[in-house]
Every structure is written in structure tokens, then in C-alpha cells.
N, C-alpha and C positions, 0 to 999 in steps of 0.2 A: 555594568556593575549592578544596576537595578534588576536585570534579569537573573543574575546569579543569586542575589538575595531572595528573589521571588522563588527560584527553584529550591533554595535552601529551606525556606519556610514551608513550601509544599512538601518537601521530603520529610521534614520534621512532623508535619501534620499527618502525613500518611503513615509514618512510623508509629506515632501515638495512636492513631486509629486502629492500626493492625494489632498493637499490643492490647488495647481495650477489647477488640473483637475476640482475640485469643483468650483473654481472661474471662469474658462472658461465656464463650464456648466451653471452656474448662469447667466453669461453675455449673452450667447446665448438664454437662456430662457427668459430673460428680453427683449432682442433685437427682438426676433421673437415671442413675446407674442401673437400678433393677429393671426399669422399663426398656432401657437400651439392651441389657443382657437378654431379656425375654424376646425382644424384637430380633436380635441377632440370632437367637436360637431358632425362631420361626423361619427366618430367612435361610439359615443353614439347612433346616428340614426341607424347605422347598427346593433348594439347590443341590440336595444330596445326590440325585441321579447324575447331575453334571460333575459333581466332585468325584463320584465313582468312575464316571466316564473319563475324566481327566487323568485319574490315577492309572486306569487300565491302558489308556492311550500312551501315557508316558512310559509305562513299563514295556509296552510292545513296540515303541518307536524304534529302538535299535534293531530289533528283529525285522521290522518292516523296511528299514533303510537298507539292510543287507539283502533282503528278498527283492527289493525294488531294483537294485543294481544287477542282481542275478537275472531277473526276468527281462530287464532291458537288454542285457547282453544276449539273452536267449532269443529275443524277438528281433534283434538287429543282425543283419548279415555282416560278416567280417569285412572290414575295410570300407564299409558304407555308412552313411548317416542314418540315424533312426528314422523310420517312416513316420508320417504325420501324427498318428494316434498311438505310436508305440509307447510313449511315456505314460499316457493315460491308462492304457491297458496294463502296463507293468505295475503302475501304482495300485490299480484295482485288484490285480492278482496278488500283490504283496500284502495288501490289507486283508483280503479274504483268507489267504494262507495263514497270516499272523493270528487272526481272530480264531480260526479253526484250530490252529496249533495250540494257542493259549487255552481254549476251552477243553481240548483233548487232554492236555497235561493236567489241568485242574480236576477234570472228571476222573481220569485214571488214578490220580493220587487219592481222591476221595474214596473211590471204589476199593483201593488197596488199604487205606488207613482206617476208614470208619468201621468196617466189620471187625478188624483186629482190635481197635480201641474199645468198641462195645463188648467184645469178648473179654478183654482184659478187665474192664469195669465190672462186668457181671461176675467174673472170677473173684475180684476183690470183695464185692458185696456178698458172695457166697462164702468167702473165707472169713469174713468178720465175725459171724456167730461162733465158729469153732475157735477162732483166736481168743475171743472173749471168754469162752468156756475154759480153754486151757489156762488163761490168766486167772480166772476165778478158782480153778482147782489148785493152781500154784499158791494163790493167796490163802486159800483154806488150809492147805497143807502147812504153809509157813506159819499161819496164825494158830495152828493147833497147840503149839507150845507157848503161845503168848495170849492167855485168856483176856487180860486187861486190854490189850491192843485190839483183840478180836471184838470185844464188846463196844469199843469206841468206834471201830469201822462199821459195825452193824448199825449203831445209832446214826452214824452219818448216812449210811445207805438208806435207812428208813426215812430219814429227813428228806433226802433227795427224791425218794419215791413219792412221798406225800406232796412235796412242792411241785413235782412234775404233774401229778394228778390235778392239783389246784390250777396250775398253769394251763392245762388242757381245758378245764372247765371254765376258767375265768377269761382266758385270752384267746385261745384257738377257736372254741365253739362259737362265742359271740361274734368273732370276726371271720367266720367261715366264708360269708359272702364276699368280704374284702379279698380273701385268698383266691376265691373263684374269679373275682374281677381281675386280680393280679395275673392269674394264669391266662385268662382271656386276653388281657392286654399284651402279655408276652407272646402269645400266638400271633396277635395282630402285628406286633413289632417284627416278628420273623417274616411274616408275609410282606410287610413293607420293605424289609431289607432285600428280599428276593425280587420284588418288583423294581426296586431302585437299581439292583444289579442288572436286571434284564434291560431296563431303560439305559443304564450306564453303558452297556455293551453297544447299544445303538448309537449313543452319543460318542463313544470312543471311535466308532467307524467314521462318523462325520469329522471328528477331530483329526484322525489320522489322514483322511482324504484331503483335508484343508490345511495340513500342518505347514506346508511351504508358503501358502498364501498368507496364513496368519503371521508367519515369521516376517515376511516382507511388509505386511501392513503395520506390524508393530514397529519396525524400523522407520517407516514413513511417519508414524505418529510421533515417535521420539524426536526425529530430526525436524519435524514441523513445529515442535513446542520448545525445543532447547537448542542452545548454541552448539555449533559443530563439535567443539572440543569436548563438552560435557556429554553430548549425545553419543560420541564415539566411546567415551569412557563407560557410559551406562550399558551400551550394547556389548562391549568387551566383557564387562563384569557379568552380564546376563549369560553370555556364552560360557564363561568360566563356571558360573553356578550350575548351568546345565550339564557341563562335563563332570562337575563334582558330584551332583546328585545322581546322574545316570550311571557313572562309573561306580560310585559307592554302593548304591542300593542294589543294582543288578549284580555287582560282584559279591556283595554280602549274601544275596539270595542264593547264588550259585555255591558259594563257600558253605553256607549252612545246609544246603541240600546234600552236598558231598559228605559233610560231617554226620548228618542224620543217616545216610546210607552206610557209612563205615560203622557207626554205632550199631545199626541193625544187624549187619553181617557178623560183628563180633559177638553180640548177644545171641544170635541164632546159632553160631558155631559152638559156643560154650553153653548152650541150652539154659540161658538165664530167663527168668520169668518176665512177662509183660514186655517182650522185645519191641513190638511195634509201638506200644504206648510210650515207652521210655524213649525210643528213638525219635518220635514226633516231638516230645517235650524238649529233648536235647537239641534237635534241629531248629525248632522254632525259637527257643530262647537264645540260641547262638547268633541270631540276627542282631541282638543287642550287643554292642561292643563292650568289652571289658567285664561287665557284670553278668553277661548272658550265660557263660559256662557255669557259673556258680548258681545262678537262679534255676537252671535246668537240672543240675546235679543233685541238689538237696531233696526235692520231692521225689525224684527218680530213685535215689538211694533209700529213702524211707519206704517206698513201695517194695523194693527188692528185700529190704530188711524184714518185712512182714513174712516173707517166705523163707529166706535163707540168709542168716548173718554172714556166713562165709562168702556167698556170692555177692553180698553187698560190699564187702571189703574189696573183692576182686573188681567189682564195677567201679568203685572209687579210684582204685589204682589205674584202671583203664581210662577213666575220664581225665585224670591228671595227665597221662601220657598223650591222650587224644588232643587235649587243649594245647599242650606244648607243641605238638605237631601242627595244629592249626595256626597258633600264634607265630611260630618261627619258620614254617615251611609253606603250608598251603595258603594261609592268608596273604603273606607278602607276594606269593606267586600270582594270585588272582587280583588282589587289590593294589599291591605295591604300597608306596607311601602317598596315596592319592590325596589325602587331606592335608598333608604337610604340618599336622599338629603334633605337639609333644604329648606325652602320656598325661601330664597334668591337665592340659586343656581338653583332652578327650574326656577325662574324668569329670572336669568342670561342666562340659557340655551335656554329658549324660545326666548328671545330677540335677542341673538347672532345668533343662528342657523336660526331663522326666517328671520333676516336681510340678512343672507348669502344665504339661499336656499328657502325662501318664505314659502308657506303653508306646504310643506313637511318637511322643516326644523323645523317648530314649532311642528310638530307631533313627529319626531324622535329625536329632540334635547335633550329631557330629558334623554332617555335611553343612547344616545351616550355620553352625558356629564357624566352620572353616571358611565359608563365604564372608561372614562378618569379620573374621580375623584378617582375611586377604584385603578387604576394603580398608580397614583401619591401618594395616601395614602400608598400603599404597599412599594413603593420606599422610602418614608420618614421613615417608620418604620424600613426598612432594614438599612437605613443610621444611624438612632438612635441606633440600636443594634450594628452596626459595630463600632460606637464611644463610646459604653458603656453608652448610655443615655436612657436605657429602662425605667428608672423612670419617664421620661416625658410622656411616653405612659400611665403608670399607673395613673399619675396625671390627664391626660386628661380624662381617663375613669371615675375617681372619680368625676370630675366636670360634665361630660356629660355621665352618665351611660346609657341613652337611645339610644346612637349612637353605633351601632354594629361595631366592628373592625374586618374586614376580612383580614387575613394575609395569605400569601402563605406559 
């Protein structure tokens, strides 16, 4: 009895101590938020090559796994066990082939896209003065019969010209050194990104070479710290998250690449302006679920509108048809219903993570929320089973049979 009371008081003291420690920690986090944010920023800047390397390795992992099995079969005689170093040789060849293949694809795309994009941009810049001149002539012709309106617009134009001159003299010229420093810092940032990418490729090679070892070590760490039941649940959920991210991101990249190629072929056949630039915009924005097609269609339509309103209408009709094809045929073929989320939760994930993390959040928000949704669903099912309410799960399945129930 005395031992039970002692354990009870020790438990209460530890609970109180933990609550106080968490309260103090929360206070310091809120009080030193700016310092913590700057420290996290510096840490991320230092770890950026490793982040790039991890992303590259994760994108190349499925390719390396396929190549690994291919080289292993190639190096093994039929009906015999692999020779001693066959697995190591196959792994090295798969990593080398995957890295070379990835670099070749990126370089080829850049060599195809950059000249066309630069040509399109230079065409836009060259066309702007003539467009402004045509607009000015139209305004002048229209205002010829409206002298009062013409005088009003002339006064506004003169005011804008005067303010522009004052802005140049008072803001631009005194801060010219700041502008030069900004350009210099921009060049330095580009050099840093290139260096980080170069180091990231090297990091990716090491990560791909050690991926199996890291997976086993991670399982050992989890099992050493957590009870068997929870360790198994964590490992299963991690594998589910890996399947979700890998399937969604790689599938979405392939889907968007196909959409970009289809868009380019259509615009090339019908001789629409800025074919490559518009196809790049449509393909890149298509990576974003739900909102991507609209985000890419609006600026593309405006570019085409500057050249030909009729072709702009044709492009908009084509984009609507293309997105229907992608949403109802191509996308489900490549991705299927891999996330298991309804349209509402897809929209919620994109808006929430996009608001928190910008463009990257809009891309990874859906798979991240799908993992969170799966964890919450499993916890709810466990809670219902614990309280003897399994019938509610069966009722839900009966009403919504199309929704798969993944239970641990």
C-alpha cells in the first residue's frame, strides 16, 4: 500500500514537473521567436545541399530500384545464386545510370526550353512598343471627337510623366548603389544555388547508395525506443507515406510532362504564338492539383491575346478540353485515386499548405494531408473498436462503399 502511494505521488510530481517544463519551453519559444526563426533560417541555409540531395535521391529512388533489379538479373546466371559482389556492382551501376539519366533529361529539357523561352520573351519585348503605339493611335483617333476627355487624359499623362521623372531623380538615382548591390547579391544567390545543386548531386549518390542501410537502421532505432506495437504502427505509416509521396509526386511529374507535350504539339500544329513558353507554363502549373490548370491558362491566354484574340479564344477552348482529358482520363490512369481524399479535402490541403509554404506547399500539400488523414482515420477506428462501436464503421462503409478503409 505504501509503495503504491509512493508511486502515485512520484507520478503526480513528474506530471507537474513535465507541465511546468513545457510551459517554460513554450514561453521561451514565444519570447525568442525572432531569434529562433533566424537560427532556423541559418540552419536551413547550411543544410540546403543535403535538402537538395535528399529531394534528388527521393525522385531517383524508384528508377534506381528498377535498374538495380535489372542489373542484378543481368549479372546473375539463370538458375544460379548471385555471385558475391553482384549486388554491390548492380547497386553502383543503377545509381550511376540513374544519375546520368536524370542529368541528361534535365539538360535536354533546358536546351530545348531555354532558347525557345528567351526567343518568346524577346518577341514580347519587341512587340510591346508597337502595341503601345497602336493603342495610342486608337486612343488619339477615339478622342478626336471628345475634346474634353482628351484634355483630361492629356493632363493625367503629363502628371504621370512628371511624377515618373521625380521618382527617377529622388528614388532611383540616390539608391543606385543599392540596386547594384541587389543585382550583385542576386548573382551570388544564383551561384550558391548552382553550388548547392552540385553538392546535392554528390549527396544524392551517397544517399542512394546507403538507402537500404538507412532503412534498416531507422527500423532498429524505432524498435529500440518504442514498444513493439507502436513501433510497427510507425513503420507501417512511414511506408504508407513513402508510397503516397513517391506515387503522387512522380505520377504528377509524368502527367504534367505529357500535358506540356500535348499542349506544345497542338500550338505548333495550329501555329499559335509562344508555343514553347506557353507549354512550359501549362506543364509546370499542372503539377499543382485543382488550381494548376487555371493558374497556367490565365497568363498564357493573355500572352496569346496580345498577338491574336481569335487564337486566344481557340487556346482557351483547347485548354478546357485538355484539362477535362487530364482530369478524367490521363490523370486517373497515371495516379488513380492514390490519395483517397475527396475533392473538398484536396481543396483544403492546397489552400492551407499553399498559404503556409507557397508554391512548394501547393505541390506537397495533398500527399502530406493524405498521410495526416490516414493517421487520424486509423486512430478513430481504433477508438471505435476500443469502445465497442465497430458497427459505425460498417454503417459508414455501407453509405460510402467507394472509400477504402485502411486499418493497421
